[in-house]
Backbone and ligand atoms as CSV (ligand in chain L), in Angstrom:
chain,resi,resn,atom,element,x,y,z
A,1,MET,N,N,-1.289,22.477,-4.704
A,1,MET,CA,C,-0.830,21.359,-5.527
A,1,MET,C,C,-1.979,20.358,-5.717
A,2,GLU,N,N,-2.108,19.817,-6.939
A,2,GLU,CA,C,-3.228,18.902,-7.190
A,2,GLU,C,C,-3.055,17.606,-6.394
A,3,LYS,N,N,-4.182,17.109,-5.895
A,3,LYS,CA,C,-4.138,15.872,-5.122
A,3,LYS,C,C,-3.785,14.691,-6.012
A,4,THR,N,N,-3.076,13.734,-5.439
A,4,THR,CA,C,-2.814,12.490,-6.158
A,4,THR,C,C,-4.072,11.618,-6.146
A,5,LEU,N,N,-4.096,10.645,-7.039
A,5,LEU,CA,C,-5.214,9.694,-7.087
A,5,LEU,C,C,-5.453,9.077,-5.703
A,6,PHE,N,N,-4.381,8.690,-5.039
A,6,PHE,CA,C,-4.549,8.008,-3.751
A,6,PHE,C,C,-4.961,8.975,-2.641
A,7,GLU,N,N,-4.583,10.249,-2.770
A,7,GLU,CA,C,-5.086,11.249,-1.817
A,7,GLU,C,C,-6.594,11.397,-1.984
A,8,LYS,N,N,-7.033,11.403,-3.253
A,8,LYS,CA,C,-8.473,11.539,-3.509
A,8,LYS,C,C,-9.229,10.334,-2.955
A,9,ILE,N,N,-8.648,9.142,-3.091
A,9,ILE,CA,C,-9.291,7.952,-2.517
A,9,ILE,C,C,-9.316,8.070,-0.991
A,10,ALA,N,N,-8.190,8.483,-0.404
A,10,ALA,CA,C,-8.114,8.599,1.061
A,10,ALA,C,C,-9.114,9.630,1.577
A,11,ASP,N,N,-9.376,10.660,0.777
A,11,ASP,CA,C,-10.309,11.717,1.188
A,11,ASP,C,C,-11.761,11.396,0.805
A,12,GLY,N,N,-11.984,10.224,0.205
A,12,GLY,CA,C,-13.339,9.820,-0.136
A,12,GLY,C,C,-13.888,10.479,-1.390
A,13,GLU,N,N,-13.009,11.117,-2.172
A,13,GLU,CA,C,-13.466,11.813,-3.390
A,13,GLU,C,C,-13.568,10.868,-4.577
A,14,ILE,N,N,-12.861,9.752,-4.506
A,14,ILE,CA,C,-12.946,8.711,-5.534
A,14,ILE,C,C,-13.264,7.415,-4.793
A,15,PRO,N,N,-14.273,6.659,-5.267
A,15,PRO,CA,C,-14.651,5.451,-4.539
A,15,PRO,C,C,-13.586,4.357,-4.610
A,16,ALA,N,N,-13.503,3.576,-3.561
A,16,ALA,CA,C,-12.591,2.437,-3.527
A,16,ALA,C,C,-13.154,1.438,-2.525
A,17,ASP,N,N,-12.698,0.194,-2.658
A,17,ASP,CA,C,-13.133,-0.874,-1.749
A,17,ASP,C,C,-12.189,-0.850,-0.541
A,18,ILE,N,N,-12.546,-0.026,0.426
A,18,ILE,CA,C,-11.663,0.212,1.573
A,18,ILE,C,C,-11.762,-0.952,2.562
A,19,VAL,N,N,-10.597,-1.466,2.957
A,19,VAL,CA,C,-10.581,-2.576,3.917
A,19,VAL,C,C,-10.120,-2.134,5.301
A,20,TYR,N,N,-9.470,-0.966,5.378
A,20,TYR,CA,C,-9.005,-0.459,6.675
A,20,TYR,C,C,-8.710,1.025,6.534
A,21,GLN,N,N,-8.953,1.791,7.579
A,21,GLN,CA,C,-8.478,3.178,7.607
A,21,GLN,C,C,-8.347,3.649,9.039
A,22,ASP,N,N,-7.395,4.569,9.230
A,22,ASP,CA,C,-7.251,5.242,10.521
A,22,ASP,C,C,-6.766,6.666,10.243
A,23,ALA,N,N,-6.327,7.360,11.267
A,23,ALA,CA,C,-5.962,8.775,11.109
A,23,ALA,C,C,-4.754,8.972,10.196
A,24,GLN,N,N,-3.944,7.937,10.049
A,24,GLN,CA,C,-2.689,8.098,9.298
A,24,GLN,C,C,-2.663,7.421,7.938
A,25,CYS,N,N,-3.542,6.433,7.731
A,25,CYS,CA,C,-3.437,5.659,6.497
A,25,CYS,C,C,-4.772,5.054,6.088
A,26,VAL,N,N,-4.806,4.614,4.820
A,26,VAL,CA,C,-6.002,3.973,4.258
A,26,VAL,C,C,-5.542,2.771,3.446
A,27,ALA,N,N,-6.300,1.685,3.518
A,27,ALA,CA,C,-6.015,0.491,2.713
A,27,ALA,C,C,-7.254,0.136,1.907
A,28,PHE,N,N,-7.038,-0.173,0.627
A,28,PHE,CA,C,-8.164,-0.501,-0.257
A,28,PHE,C,C,-7.717,-1.528,-1.275
A,29,ARG,N,N,-8.695,-2.233,-1.845
A,29,ARG,CA,C,-8.369,-3.284,-2.813
A,29,ARG,C,C,-7.888,-2.676,-4.121
A,30,ASP,N,N,-6.819,-3.283,-4.682
A,30,ASP,CA,C,-6.287,-2.811,-5.961
A,30,ASP,C,C,-7.341,-3.046,-7.044
A,31,ILE,N,N,-7.473,-2.069,-7.942
A,31,ILE,CA,C,-8.487,-2.141,-8.991
A,31,ILE,C,C,-8.135,-3.200,-10.046
A,32,ALA,N,N,-6.869,-3.581,-10.129
A,32,ALA,CA,C,-6.418,-4.594,-11.087
A,32,ALA,C,C,-5.562,-5.621,-10.354
A,33,PRO,N,N,-6.201,-6.466,-9.549
A,33,PRO,CA,C,-5.430,-7.365,-8.672
A,33,PRO,C,C,-4.562,-8.352,-9.456
A,34,VAL,N,N,-3.357,-8.581,-8.936
A,34,VAL,CA,C,-2.445,-9.550,-9.547
A,34,VAL,C,C,-2.281,-10.797,-8.665
A,35,ALA,N,N,-3.072,-10.867,-7.620
A,35,ALA,CA,C,-3.084,-12.029,-6.726
A,35,ALA,C,C,-4.489,-12.105,-6.133
A,36,PRO,N,N,-4.867,-13.278,-5.609
A,36,PRO,CA,C,-6.208,-13.401,-5.027
A,36,PRO,C,C,-6.490,-12.349,-3.953
A,37,GLN,N,N,-5.467,-11.988,-3.204
A,37,GLN,CA,C,-5.584,-10.867,-2.260
A,37,GLN,C,C,-4.572,-9.810,-2.686
A,38,HIS,N,N,-5.047,-8.599,-2.999
A,38,HIS,CA,C,-4.166,-7.509,-3.432
A,38,HIS,C,C,-4.734,-6.206,-2.897
A,39,VAL,N,N,-4.112,-5.733,-1.839
A,39,VAL,CA,C,-4.563,-4.521,-1.163
A,39,VAL,C,C,-3.436,-3.483,-1.229
A,40,LEU,N,N,-3.807,-2.224,-1.394
A,40,LEU,CA,C,-2.848,-1.118,-1.361
A,40,LEU,C,C,-3.000,-0.377,-0.032
A,41,LEU,N,N,-1.875,-0.119,0.607
A,41,LEU,CA,C,-1.878,0.635,1.865
A,41,LEU,C,C,-1.157,1.954,1.606
A,42,VAL,N,N,-1.845,3.064,1.835
A,42,VAL,CA,C,-1.262,4.380,1.531
A,42,VAL,C,C,-1.346,5.279,2.765
A,43,PRO,N,N,-0.302,6.103,2.972
A,43,PRO,CA,C,-0.405,7.115,4.038
A,43,PRO,C,C,-1.313,8.246,3.571
A,44,ARG,N,N,-2.023,8.867,4.484
A,44,ARG,CA,C,-2.809,10.057,4.102
A,44,ARG,C,C,-1.868,11.189,3.680
A,45,LYS,N,N,-0.687,11.226,4.278
A,45,LYS,CA,C,0.308,12.232,3.887
A,45,LYS,C,C,0.806,11.897,2.475
A,46,PRO,N,N,0.785,12.863,1.553
A,46,PRO,CA,C,1.156,12.569,0.165
A,46,PRO,C,C,2.672,12.535,-0.060
A,47,ILE,N,N,3.315,11.515,0.480
A,47,ILE,CA,C,4.746,11.302,0.219
A,47,ILE,C,C,4.835,10.673,-1.179
A,48,PRO,N,N,5.632,11.232,-2.107
A,48,PRO,CA,C,5.619,10.748,-3.495
A,48,PRO,C,C,6.076,9.294,-3.676
A,49,SER,N,N,7.023,8.870,-2.875
A,49,SER,CA,C,7.523,7.486,-2.971
A,49,SER,C,C,8.366,7.228,-1.736
A,50,LEU,N,N,8.859,6.008,-1.608
A,50,LEU,CA,C,9.726,5.712,-0.460
A,50,LEU,C,C,10.944,6.629,-0.477
A,51,SER,N,N,11.415,6.971,-1.681
A,51,SER,CA,C,12.575,7.873,-1.794
A,51,SER,C,C,12.274,9.264,-1.270
A,52,GLY,N,N,10.996,9.622,-1.196
A,52,GLY,CA,C,10.622,10.948,-0.726
A,52,GLY,C,C,10.402,11.013,0.777
A,53,ALA,N,N,10.506,9.865,1.448
A,53,ALA,CA,C,10.311,9.855,2.896
A,53,ALA,C,C,11.529,10.475,3.582
A,54,VAL,N,N,11.280,11.185,4.681
A,54,VAL,CA,C,12.361,11.847,5.421
A,54,VAL,C,C,12.305,11.404,6.880
A,55,GLY,N,N,13.280,11.866,7.638
A,55,GLY,CA,C,13.401,11.435,9.026
A,55,GLY,C,C,12.127,11.584,9.837
A,56,GLU,N,N,11.406,12.669,9.599
A,56,GLU,CA,C,10.188,12.893,10.400
A,56,GLU,C,C,9.075,11.906,10.040
A,57,ASP,N,N,9.263,11.130,8.970
A,57,ASP,CA,C,8.266,10.127,8.582
A,57,ASP,C,C,8.523,8.763,9.240
A,58,ALA,N,N,9.560,8.668,10.055
A,58,ALA,CA,C,9.947,7.361,10.604
A,58,ALA,C,C,8.796,6.688,11.366
A,59,GLU,N,N,8.112,7.456,12.182
A,59,GLU,CA,C,7.013,6.870,12.970
A,59,GLU,C,C,5.880,6.413,12.050
A,60,LEU,N,N,5.588,7.236,11.047
A,60,LEU,CA,C,4.536,6.895,10.084
A,60,LEU,C,C,4.898,5.606,9.331
A,61,LEU,N,N,6.150,5.504,8.903
A,61,LEU,CA,C,6.564,4.298,8.171
A,61,LEU,C,C,6.459,3.063,9.055
A,62,GLY,N,N,6.819,3.202,10.321
A,62,GLY,CA,C,6.666,2.081,11.251
A,62,GLY,C,C,5.208,1.693,11.403
A,63,HIS,N,N,4.354,2.696,11.499
A,63,HIS,CA,C,2.915,2.436,11.622
A,63,HIS,C,C,2.404,1.702,10.377
A,64,LEU,N,N,2.879,2.119,9.206
A,64,LEU,CA,C,2.433,1.481,7.971
A,64,LEU,C,C,2.850,0.011,7.942
A,65,MET,N,N,4.071,-0.291,8.369
A,65,MET,CA,C,4.536,-1.688,8.339
A,65,MET,C,C,3.736,-2.555,9.307
A,66,LEU,N,N,3.503,-2.039,10.506
A,66,LEU,CA,C,2.721,-2.815,11.475
A,66,LEU,C,C,1.281,-2.975,10.999
A,67,THR,N,N,0.751,-1.929,10.353
A,67,THR,CA,C,-0.620,-2.001,9.836
A,67,THR,C,C,-0.697,-2.993,8.678
A,68,ALA,N,N,0.332,-3.022,7.832
A,68,ALA,CA,C,0.350,-4.000,6.727
A,68,ALA,C,C,0.264,-5.417,7.285
A,69,ALA,N,N,1.009,-5.680,8.340
A,69,ALA,CA,C,0.978,-7.024,8.943
A,69,ALA,C,C,-0.407,-7.325,9.519
A,70,GLN,N,N,-1.036,-6.345,10.136
A,70,GLN,CA,C,-2.381,-6.556,10.705
A,70,GLN,C,C,-3.402,-6.802,9.594
A,71,ILE,N,N,-3.283,-6.055,8.496
A,71,ILE,CA,C,-4.214,-6.242,7.376
A,71,ILE,C,C,-4.016,-7.626,6.776
A,72,ALA,N,N,-2.761,-8.028,6.600
A,72,ALA,CA,C,-2.487,-9.359,6.049
A,72,ALA,C,C,-3.104,-10.441,6.939
A,73,GLU,N,N,-2.991,-10.271,8.228
A,73,GLU,CA,C,-3.593,-11.241,9.155
A,73,GLU,C,C,-5.112,-11.232,9.003
A,74,HIS,N,N,-5.686,-10.037,8.902
A,74,HIS,CA,C,-7.135,-9.892,8.736
A,74,HIS,C,C,-7.606,-10.573,7.444
A,75,LEU,N,N,-6.742,-10.532,6.417
A,75,LEU,CA,C,-7.084,-11.159,5.127
A,75,LEU,C,C,-6.862,-12.670,5.157
A,76,GLY,N,N,-6.352,-13.182,6.270
A,76,GLY,CA,C,-6.137,-14.625,6.402
A,76,GLY,C,C,-4.834,-15.104,5.790
A,77,LEU,N,N,-3.857,-14.182,5.662
A,77,LEU,CA,C,-2.613,-14.506,4.965
A,77,LEU,C,C,-1.454,-14.818,5.904
A,78,LYS,N,N,-1.640,-14.659,7.195
A,78,LYS,CA,C,-0.507,-14.761,8.118
A,78,LYS,C,C,0.153,-16.134,8.058
A,79,GLU,N,N,-0.662,-17.170,8.047
A,79,GLU,CA,C,-0.102,-18.525,8.130
A,79,GLU,C,C,0.629,-18.908,6.852
A,80,GLN,N,N,0.013,-18.677,5.697
A,80,GLN,CA,C,0.619,-19.109,4.427
A,80,GLN,C,C,1.696,-18.143,3.940
A,81,GLY,N,N,1.638,-16.913,4.385
A,81,GLY,CA,C,2.632,-15.928,3.977
A,81,GLY,C,C,2.112,-14.980,2.921
A,82,TYR,N,N,2.809,-13.896,2.773
A,82,TYR,CA,C,2.372,-12.818,1.865
A,82,TYR,C,C,3.574,-11.945,1.547
A,83,ARG,N,N,3.387,-10.985,0.665
A,83,ARG,CA,C,4.468,-10.076,0.289
A,83,ARG,C,C,3.993,-8.629,0.431
A,84,VAL,N,N,4.893,-7.768,0.909
A,84,VAL,CA,C,4.629,-6.323,0.986
A,84,VAL,C,C,5.659,-5.638,0.098
A,85,VAL,N,N,5.179,-4.875,-0.894
A,85,VAL,CA,C,6.051,-4.315,-1.932
A,85,VAL,C,C,5.788,-2.820,-2.091
A,86,ALA,N,N,6.863,-2.050,-2.200
A,86,ALA,CA,C,6.740,-0.618,-2.533
A,86,ALA,C,C,7.536,-0.375,-3.812
A,87,ASN,N,N,6.865,-0.415,-4.959
A,87,ASN,CA,C,7.545,-0.063,-6.199
A,87,ASN,C,C,7.979,1.391,-6.092
A,88,THR,N,N,9.241,1.644,-6.361
A,88,THR,CA,C,9.800,2.981,-6.124
A,88,THR,C,C,10.552,3.453,-7.371
A,89,GLY,N,N,9.943,4.401,-8.071
A,89,GLY,CA,C,10.569,4.926,-9.274
A,89,GLY,C,C,10.199,4.151,-10.524
A,90,SER,N,N,10.572,4.706,-11.667
A,90,SER,CA,C,10.111,4.168,-12.953
A,90,SER,C,C,10.646,2.771,-13.254
A,91,ALA,N,N,11.892,2.495,-12.923
A,91,ALA,CA,C,12.450,1.172,-13.230
A,91,ALA,C,C,11.761,0.076,-12.426
A,92,ALA,N,N,11.195,0.444,-11.301
A,92,ALA,CA,C,10.480,-0.534,-10.476
A,92,ALA,C,C,9.004,-0.618,-10.844
A,93,GLY,N,N,8.571,0.236,-11.785
A,93,GLY,CA,C,7.190,0.170,-12.244
A,93,GLY,C,C,6.215,0.999,-11.448
A,94,GLN,N,N,6.709,1.969,-10.672
A,94,GLN,CA,C,5.776,2.825,-9.923
A,94,GLN,C,C,4.988,3.693,-10.895
A,95,THR,N,N,3.666,3.644,-10.793
A,95,THR,CA,C,2.812,4.409,-11.708
A,95,THR,C,C,2.037,5.524,-11.005
A,96,VAL,N,N,1.865,5.415,-9.706
A,96,VAL,CA,C,1.127,6.445,-8.963
A,96,VAL,C,C,2.116,7.127,-8.004
A,97,PRO,N,N,2.324,8.448,-8.163
A,97,PRO,CA,C,3.342,9.137,-7.364
A,97,PRO,C,C,2.870,9.493,-5.960
A,98,HIS,N,N,2.437,8.472,-5.246
A,98,HIS,CA,C,2.014,8.618,-3.845
A,98,HIS,C,C,2.416,7.301,-3.186
A,99,LEU,N,N,3.275,7.380,-2.183
A,99,LEU,CA,C,3.784,6.165,-1.534
A,99,LEU,C,C,2.663,5.157,-1.273
A,100,HIS,N,N,2.883,3.924,-1.686
A,100,HIS,CA,C,1.896,2.882,-1.419
A,100,HIS,C,C,2.598,1.546,-1.294
A,101,PHE,N,N,2.065,0.724,-0.413
A,101,PHE,CA,C,2.572,-0.631,-0.216
A,101,PHE,C,C,1.533,-1.604,-0.755
A,102,HIS,N,N,1.977,-2.467,-1.671
A,102,HIS,CA,C,1.121,-3.553,-2.143
A,102,HIS,C,C,1.199,-4.675,-1.112
A,103,ILE,N,N,0.058,-5.190,-0.684
A,103,ILE,CA,C,-0.006,-6.383,0.169
A,103,ILE,C,C,-0.578,-7.482,-0.717
A,104,LEU,N,N,0.245,-8.484,-0.985
A,104,LEU,CA,C,-0.107,-9.511,-1.973
A,104,LEU,C,C,-0.101,-10.885,-1.329
A,105,GLY,N,N,-1.116,-11.688,-1.640
A,105,GLY,CA,C,-1.134,-13.038,-1.105
A,105,GLY,C,C,-2.262,-13.860,-1.697
A,106,GLY,N,N,-2.376,-15.073,-1.191
A,106,GLY,CA,C,-3.432,-15.969,-1.659
A,106,GLY,C,C,-2.972,-16.914,-2.745
A,107,ARG,N,N,-1.714,-16.806,-3.147
A,107,ARG,CA,C,-1.120,-17.762,-4.080
A,107,ARG,C,C,0.383,-17.777,-3.813
A,108,THR,N,N,1.079,-18.757,-4.416
A,108,THR,CA,C,2.534,-18.779,-4.306
A,108,THR,C,C,3.103,-17.652,-5.158
A,109,LEU,N,N,3.980,-16.858,-4.587
A,109,LEU,CA,C,4.560,-15.707,-5.275
A,109,LEU,C,C,5.986,-16.044,-5.700
A,110,GLU,N,N,6.280,-15.813,-6.965
A,110,GLU,CA,C,7.602,-16.144,-7.496
A,110,GLU,C,C,8.682,-15.202,-6.941
A,111,TRP,N,N,9.906,-15.723,-6.900
A,111,TRP,CA,C,11.057,-14.888,-6.547
A,111,TRP,C,C,12.239,-15.327,-7.392
A,112,PRO,N,N,13.010,-14.446,-8.036
A,112,PRO,CA,C,12.849,-13.002,-7.970
A,112,PRO,C,C,11.682,-12.528,-8.812
A,113,PRO,N,N,11.137,-11.351,-8.483
A,113,PRO,CA,C,10.047,-10.792,-9.289
A,113,PRO,C,C,10.580,-10.364,-10.647
A,114,GLY,N,N,9.696,-10.192,-11.587
A,114,GLY,CA,C,10.120,-9.835,-12.942
A,114,GLY,C,C,10.668,-8.432,-13.037
L,1,AMP,P1,P,2.345,0.972,-8.778
L,1,AMP,O1,O,2.407,0.466,-10.192
L,1,AMP,O2,O,3.272,0.280,-7.835
L,1,AMP,O3,O,2.478,2.481,-8.730
L,1,AMP,O4,O,0.910,0.604,-8.264
L,1,AMP,C1,C,-0.240,1.352,-8.543
L,1,AMP,C2,C,-1.409,0.439,-8.354
L,1,AMP,O5,O,-2.565,1.227,-8.248
L,1,AMP,C3,C,-1.646,-0.548,-9.499
L,1,AMP,O6,O,-1.565,-1.877,-9.000
L,1,AMP,C4,C,-3.037,-0.182,-9.993
L,1,AMP,O7,O,-3.785,-1.313,-10.382
L,1,AMP,C5,C,-3.635,0.494,-8.773
L,1,AMP,N1,N,-4.713,1.429,-9.021
L,1,AMP,C6,C,-4.752,2.411,-9.969
L,1,AMP,N2,N,-5.902,3.100,-9.880
L,1,AMP,C7,C,-6.611,2.551,-8.863
L,1,AMP,C8,C,-7.880,2.828,-8.271
L,1,AMP,N3,N,-8.676,3.814,-8.703
L,1,AMP,N4,N,-8.288,2.040,-7.242
L,1,AMP,C9,C,-7.515,1.046,-6.780
L,1,AMP,N5,N,-6.304,0.746,-7.293
L,1,AMP,C10,C,-5.849,1.482,-8.310
């Protein structure tokens, strides 16, 4: 099966501004940031979306959430706050079919989102 864009980034086949990586996940700056800080956190495992996650992914998902919080702290966002978003499916605007969490911060974020 052909690799997703984010798999290629995780494997170093496409360049990206990587801010964190470990055996399970990679985080890199979004190419079209919508906030002063906009990082994408992706699992190395090519899960298509949150809807594609299964029971055996529970530990990985927990690792991703804790890692998102650590990255946000590293970016200096812990005190002022930040948002972690997983667009899931077409109505939510998901464009890359590989699970990813947007870590957004550095400005006041509106609620509800558009
Ligand atoms: P989503 O719309 O939730 O699927 O998010 C996909 C995100 O990937 C968008 O915010 C894009 O700007 C971002 N993106 C697409 N291609 C790249 C790339 N080569 N490097 C970094 N971010 C990318």
